[in-house]
VOMIKOL-968598 format. One record per residue (C-alpha): residue number from 1; residue in one letter; chain; x, z negated, y negated. Coordinates in Angstrom, 3 decimals. Layout:
N
+-----+------+-------+----------+----------+----------+
!  nr ! rest ! kette !        X !        Z !        Y !
+-----+------+-------+----------+----------+----------+
! NUM !    a !     A !        X !        Z !        Y !
...
+-----+------+-------+----------+----------+----------+
***
This chain:
183
+-----+------+-------+----------+----------+----------+
!  nr ! rest ! kette !        X !        Z !        Y !
+-----+------+-------+----------+----------+----------+
!   1 !    m !     A !  141.371 !   58.167 ! -179.292 !
!   2 !    p !     A !  142.744 !   61.603 ! -178.063 !
!   3 !    s !     A !  145.189 !   59.623 ! -175.851 !
!   4 !    i !     A !  142.293 !   57.847 ! -174.101 !
!   5 !    r !     A !  140.517 !   61.180 ! -173.466 !
!   6 !    r !     A !  143.701 !   62.624 ! -171.905 !
!   7 !    l !     A !  143.810 !   59.656 ! -169.604 !
!   8 !    i !     A !  140.098 !   59.358 ! -168.748 !
!   9 !    i !     A !  139.415 !   63.038 ! -168.065 !
!  10 !    p !     A !  142.019 !   63.412 ! -165.395 !
!  11 !    m !     A !  141.084 !   60.112 ! -163.724 !
!  12 !    v !     A !  137.319 !   61.095 ! -163.583 !
!  13 !    t !     A !  138.289 !   64.577 ! -162.233 !
!  14 !    l !     A !  140.533 !   62.957 ! -159.588 !
!  15 !    a !     A !  137.792 !   60.507 ! -158.608 !
!  16 !    i !     A !  135.200 !   63.291 ! -158.222 !
!  17 !    v !     A !  137.619 !   65.522 ! -156.165 !
!  18 !    s !     A !  138.729 !   62.697 ! -153.888 !
!  19 !    q !     A !  135.084 !   61.567 ! -153.373 !
!  20 !    r !     A !  134.094 !   65.061 ! -152.268 !
!  21 !    a !     A !  137.137 !   65.361 ! -150.034 !
!  22 !    m !     A !  136.402 !   62.028 ! -148.360 !
!  23 !    a !     A !  132.713 !   62.945 ! -147.845 !
!  24 !    q !     A !  133.739 !   66.181 ! -146.176 !
!  25 !    g !     A !  136.323 !   64.475 ! -144.014 !
!  26 !    t !     A !  133.876 !   61.915 ! -142.628 !
!  27 !    s !     A !  130.955 !   64.200 ! -142.333 !
!  28 !    a !     A !  129.720 !   64.184 ! -138.695 !
!  29 !    g !     A !  127.800 !   67.516 ! -138.984 !
!  30 !    p !     A !  126.471 !   69.296 ! -135.915 !
!  31 !    v !     A !  128.693 !   69.079 ! -132.867 !
!  32 !    r !     A !  129.284 !   72.169 ! -130.913 !
!  33 !    i !     A !  127.448 !   71.856 ! -127.647 !
!  34 !    p !     A !  129.029 !   73.814 ! -124.767 !
!  35 !    s !     A !  125.890 !   73.703 ! -122.618 !
!  36 !    q !     A !  122.259 !   73.224 ! -123.642 !
!  37 !    t !     A !  120.464 !   73.669 ! -120.326 !
!  38 !    y !     A !  120.878 !   72.465 ! -116.776 !
!  39 !    i !     A !  119.237 !   72.752 ! -113.388 !
!  40 !    a !     A !  119.863 !   70.030 ! -110.792 !
!  41 !    v !     A !  118.926 !   68.723 ! -107.395 !
!  42 !    n !     A !  119.187 !   65.381 ! -105.731 !
!  43 !    p !     A !  121.914 !   65.709 ! -102.951 !
!  44 !    l !     A !  120.495 !   62.812 ! -101.029 !
!  45 !    g !     A !  117.725 !   65.090 !  -99.823 !
!  46 !    v !     A !  120.181 !   66.597 !  -97.378 !
!  47 !    v !     A !  120.322 !   63.321 !  -95.358 !
!  48 !    g !     A !  116.944 !   61.829 !  -96.202 !
!  49 !    d !     A !  113.373 !   62.808 !  -96.830 !
!  50 !    i !     A !  113.959 !   63.164 ! -100.622 !
!  51 !    a !     A !  113.759 !   66.422 ! -102.531 !
!  52 !    t !     A !  114.064 !   66.540 ! -106.316 !
!  53 !    f !     A !  114.450 !   69.449 ! -108.677 !
!  54 !    e !     A !  115.140 !   68.897 ! -112.411 !
!  55 !    v !     A !  115.547 !   71.182 ! -115.418 !
!  56 !    e !     A !  116.300 !   70.197 ! -118.993 !
!  57 !    s !     A !  117.138 !   72.099 ! -122.184 !
!  58 !    g !     A !  118.215 !   71.122 ! -125.686 !
!  59 !    v !     A !  115.617 !   71.781 ! -128.484 !
!  60 !    a !     A !  117.305 !   69.980 ! -131.360 !
!  61 !    q !     A !  120.427 !   68.046 ! -132.116 !
!  62 !    g !     A !  120.386 !   65.183 ! -129.535 !
!  63 !    v !     A !  116.851 !   66.106 ! -128.241 !
!  64 !    t !     A !  115.913 !   67.716 ! -124.922 !
!  65 !    v !     A !  112.772 !   68.561 ! -123.065 !
!  66 !    g !     A !  112.579 !   69.179 ! -119.315 !
!  67 !    g !     A !  110.685 !   68.644 ! -116.169 !
!  68 !    v !     A !  111.121 !   67.177 ! -112.704 !
!  69 !    g !     A !  109.371 !   67.682 ! -109.423 !
!  70 !    s !     A !  110.046 !   65.486 ! -106.480 !
!  71 !    y !     A !  108.917 !   64.652 ! -102.996 !
!  72 !    i !     A !  109.864 !   61.306 ! -101.412 !
!  73 !    d !     A !  108.963 !   60.087 !  -97.892 !
!  74 !    i !     A !  110.226 !   56.624 !  -97.172 !
!  75 !    d !     A !  108.795 !   54.684 !  -94.172 !
!  76 !    h !     A !  105.721 !   56.962 !  -94.124 !
!  77 !    d !     A !  104.916 !   56.211 !  -97.795 !
!  78 !    r !     A !  104.951 !   59.489 !  -99.689 !
!  79 !    l !     A !  105.190 !   60.334 ! -103.360 !
!  80 !    t !     A !  104.881 !   63.783 ! -104.874 !
!  81 !    t !     A !  105.729 !   63.756 ! -108.643 !
!  82 !    f !     A !  105.622 !   66.306 ! -111.429 !
!  83 !    d !     A !  106.786 !   64.965 ! -114.825 !
!  84 !    f !     A !  107.429 !   66.402 ! -118.281 !
!  85 !    k !     A !  110.378 !   64.624 ! -119.950 !
!  86 !    v !     A !  111.624 !   64.207 ! -123.536 !
!  87 !    r !     A !  115.016 !   62.585 ! -124.014 !
!  88 !    y !     A !  117.052 !   61.498 ! -127.024 !
!  89 !    y !     A !  120.831 !   61.274 ! -126.763 !
!  90 !    p !     A !  122.040 !   58.787 ! -129.413 !
!  91 !    a !     A !  125.460 !   60.440 ! -129.635 !
!  92 !    e !     A !  123.365 !   63.607 ! -130.568 !
!  93 !    v !     A !  125.190 !   65.813 ! -127.987 !
!  94 !    v !     A !  122.508 !   66.986 ! -125.506 !
!  95 !    l !     A !  123.192 !   66.567 ! -121.766 !
!  96 !    r !     A !  126.094 !   64.315 ! -122.292 !
!  97 !    d !     A !  126.356 !   60.488 ! -121.994 !
!  98 !    w !     A !  123.469 !   58.058 ! -122.440 !
!  99 !    s !     A !  119.920 !   58.989 ! -123.230 !
! 100 !    i !     A !  116.596 !   57.268 ! -123.518 !
! 101 !    g !     A !  113.266 !   59.028 ! -123.013 !
! 102 !    a !     A !  109.635 !   59.174 ! -122.154 !
! 103 !    t !     A !  107.776 !   60.938 ! -119.260 !
! 104 !    v !     A !  104.248 !   62.124 ! -118.781 !
! 105 !    g !     A !  103.007 !   63.522 ! -115.490 !
! 106 !    f !     A !  101.088 !   63.159 ! -112.254 !
! 107 !    t !     A !  102.040 !   61.396 ! -109.035 !
! 108 !    r !     A !  100.361 !   61.804 ! -105.645 !
! 109 !    f !     A !  100.695 !   58.606 ! -103.582 !
! 110 !    s !     A !  100.004 !   58.884 !  -99.761 !
! 111 !    n !     A !  100.389 !   55.671 !  -97.852 !
! 112 !    l !     A !   99.729 !   54.467 !  -94.322 !
! 113 !    i !     A !   97.314 !   51.499 !  -94.631 !
! 114 !    d !     A !   96.679 !   48.978 !  -91.877 !
! 115 !    t !     A !   92.929 !   48.727 !  -91.106 !
! 116 !    d !     A !   90.931 !   46.953 !  -88.414 !
! 117 !    f !     A !   91.065 !   50.151 !  -86.347 !
! 118 !    g !     A !   94.798 !   50.831 !  -86.722 !
! 119 !    q !     A !   96.571 !   52.767 !  -89.459 !
! 120 !    e !     A !   94.880 !   55.199 !  -91.846 !
! 121 !    r !     A !   96.536 !   57.488 !  -94.387 !
! 122 !    r !     A !   95.084 !   57.140 !  -97.879 !
! 123 !    g !     A !   95.954 !   58.989 ! -100.993 !
! 124 !    l !     A !   95.677 !   58.701 ! -104.763 !
! 125 !    t !     A !   96.610 !   61.250 ! -107.404 !
! 126 !    a !     A !   96.917 !   59.737 ! -110.882 !
! 127 !    p !     A !   98.513 !   60.512 ! -114.238 !
! 128 !    t !     A !  101.542 !   58.519 ! -115.172 !
! 129 !    l !     A !  103.393 !   57.492 ! -118.318 !
! 130 !    g !     A !  107.014 !   56.261 ! -118.162 !
! 131 !    i !     A !  110.225 !   55.393 ! -119.929 !
! 132 !    i !     A !  113.654 !   56.345 ! -118.673 !
! 133 !    v !     A !  117.278 !   55.462 ! -119.421 !
! 134 !    d !     A !  119.844 !   57.937 ! -118.032 !
! 135 !    k !     A !  123.555 !   58.704 ! -118.146 !
! 136 !    n !     A !  124.993 !   62.165 ! -117.632 !
! 137 !    w !     A !  128.509 !   63.368 ! -117.096 !
! 138 !    l !     A !  129.671 !   66.943 ! -117.700 !
! 139 !    t !     A !  132.839 !   67.645 ! -115.807 !
! 140 !    g !     A !  134.956 !   70.487 ! -114.501 !
! 141 !    r !     A !  137.021 !   73.070 ! -116.234 !
! 142 !    g !     A !  134.149 !   74.503 ! -118.335 !
! 143 !    e !     A !  132.130 !   71.259 ! -118.249 !
! 144 !    h !     A !  129.355 !   73.032 ! -116.199 !
! 145 !    l !     A !  129.105 !   70.419 ! -113.339 !
! 146 !    l !     A !  126.487 !   67.812 ! -114.342 !
! 147 !    i !     A !  126.235 !   64.458 ! -112.587 !
! 148 !    g !     A !  123.262 !   62.418 ! -113.665 !
! 149 !    t !     A !  122.046 !   58.942 ! -112.871 !
! 150 !    g !     A !  119.304 !   56.762 ! -114.313 !
! 151 !    v !     A !  116.468 !   54.283 ! -113.929 !
! 152 !    g !     A !  112.972 !   54.143 ! -115.301 !
! 153 !    a !     A !  109.447 !   52.809 ! -114.892 !
! 154 !    k !     A !  106.151 !   54.558 ! -114.708 !
! 155 !    r !     A !  102.725 !   53.194 ! -115.389 !
! 156 !    v !     A !  100.068 !   54.548 ! -112.943 !
! 157 !    l !     A !   96.993 !   55.347 ! -115.015 !
! 158 !    a !     A !   94.401 !   54.547 ! -112.346 !
! 159 !    g !     A !   92.037 !   51.630 ! -111.958 !
! 160 !    k !     A !   92.928 !   48.491 ! -109.989 !
! 161 !    t !     A !   90.409 !   49.308 ! -107.254 !
! 162 !    e !     A !   91.733 !   52.789 ! -106.808 !
! 163 !    r !     A !   95.381 !   51.502 ! -106.688 !
! 164 !    d !     A !   94.498 !   48.663 ! -104.351 !
! 165 !    n !     A !   92.834 !   51.063 ! -101.972 !
! 166 !    v !     A !   96.125 !   52.802 ! -101.443 !
! 167 !    d !     A !   98.387 !   49.851 ! -102.036 !
! 168 !    v !     A !  100.006 !   51.234 ! -105.183 !
! 169 !    p !     A !  101.315 !   48.936 ! -107.874 !
! 170 !    q !     A !  100.452 !   49.309 ! -111.567 !
! 171 !    a !     A !  104.126 !   50.075 ! -112.403 !
! 172 !    v !     A !  106.455 !   52.077 ! -110.190 !
! 173 !    f !     A !  110.201 !   51.845 ! -110.713 !
! 174 !    t !     A !  112.202 !   55.011 ! -110.450 !
! 175 !    a !     A !  115.940 !   55.895 ! -109.856 !
! 176 !    r !     A !  117.655 !   59.172 ! -110.501 !
! 177 !    f !     A !  120.794 !   60.753 ! -108.950 !
! 178 !    m !     A !  121.251 !   64.491 ! -109.661 !
! 179 !    i !     A !  124.025 !   67.080 ! -109.328 !
! 180 !    g !     A !  123.499 !   70.296 ! -111.117 !
! 181 !    y !     A !  124.868 !   73.256 ! -113.161 !
! 182 !    a !     A !  124.840 !   73.232 ! -116.980 !
! 183 !    f !     A !  124.885 !   76.417 ! -118.932 !
+-----+------+-------+----------+----------+----------+
***
C-alpha cells in the first residue's frame, strides 16, 4: 500500500499544478486598452451639407456610451439628430473593431413638400430608437487616429398621420463615416 501512495500523491499533485498552470495560461483577463474615449467628425461635411460630431467613452470592459449630433441637408430635405448611444464590442476592447449597439434620441425632419400652391416646408420633431452595427480602426503610432464606419436603422416614434404630413418613413436608415482622435 505505501508504494501506491508514493505513486498517487505525486500524480495528483502534478495534475493540480498543471491544471492551474493551464488555466492561468488561457485566461483572457482584462485587455489593456490604450484609449478609452474619442471625439470625431464626419469629413464629408467639408464638401457636402453634412455635419456630424460624435463622442464615445468606455464604461466597462467592451461597453461604451456616447452621443452624436448631426445636421444633414440633401436635396432640400434636412435632418437634425441628437442621439445617445450604447455599444458593445464583442472582442471586449472598446473603440476597436466591430460593435453592435442601440440608440435613443430625437430627430428633426424638415422637408419640402409639393402642394397645390407650389412647395411648402414642413417639419416634424420626433423621438427615435435605433440599432447600429459599426467597425472602428485605431491606427497611427500611438493608435490615436480613429476611423469609424457603420450602418443602422432608426424607428421614428410618431404617428402615421404626422409622418405622412412631412413625408417621413417609419424607419430611417443611417450610415456612419467618422475620423477622430482617441485618447
